[in-house]
Steps between C-alpha positions, in 0.01 A plus 500: 500500500323806347583849607321799343381281217853368421598139538807444711654156450590309811636164561176339390370706203200272455375559850538875454272480196244300707499769772434765236225295343349437841481868583340572167241226544415635842457843354289353217286317754437814700416693178265220400332505851449877468357475151267216619382722794434788272309275250290362787413853620385596147293185482336583833421854385370376161270260692377749758466810288193396295315399813573841664393683189168316477391604848220763483598846602467527873542880487151525346316300757292799584283458185143429600377152435205625299741677267777248457540127491892510511522558127266777400677797648821675391663844527363735240744596231273776365199682628295739280241705696160567332227747575261376757775338715558184302834397356654272249755292687773285341693223665671182390147350457388753249301829498156540661254779589458544869212720630521707812303241694794253453753727672669374818772649712853380409717370783827582327413836342502362143233413260400134477226356285317172529336367182367179361468380139153589359426460135682758283675692777586442860242609765614711791418355841676758723742793462720582790570871502770683702391781730145374560354376820 
């Protein structure tokens, strides 16, 4: 028998060793089962995460269809106002000039710019401006 990690001999020392080994293998089996469960959870997360990240941003479903085809619009990272009401707007898609006629009201009170590739520099389709109606 084992008490507190010590082996206490009894009449059948061999059987005591088997009992200790049996307890250890049960503990090893539980540890292995827990490790397997953790590994399976990580595999599920690894399989699902890319699919979730590839879903288009539902928070920007308010973009007008004529401005955005689910890939042209993004939050503006920089906006430089110009005289006459136009702006240079920068997003993950590049920098484009947006005239005042391209301004639209922003639904989330932030600047967003929609642009498409056009020769040398991207062309602005729409600029969503906070505080306009």
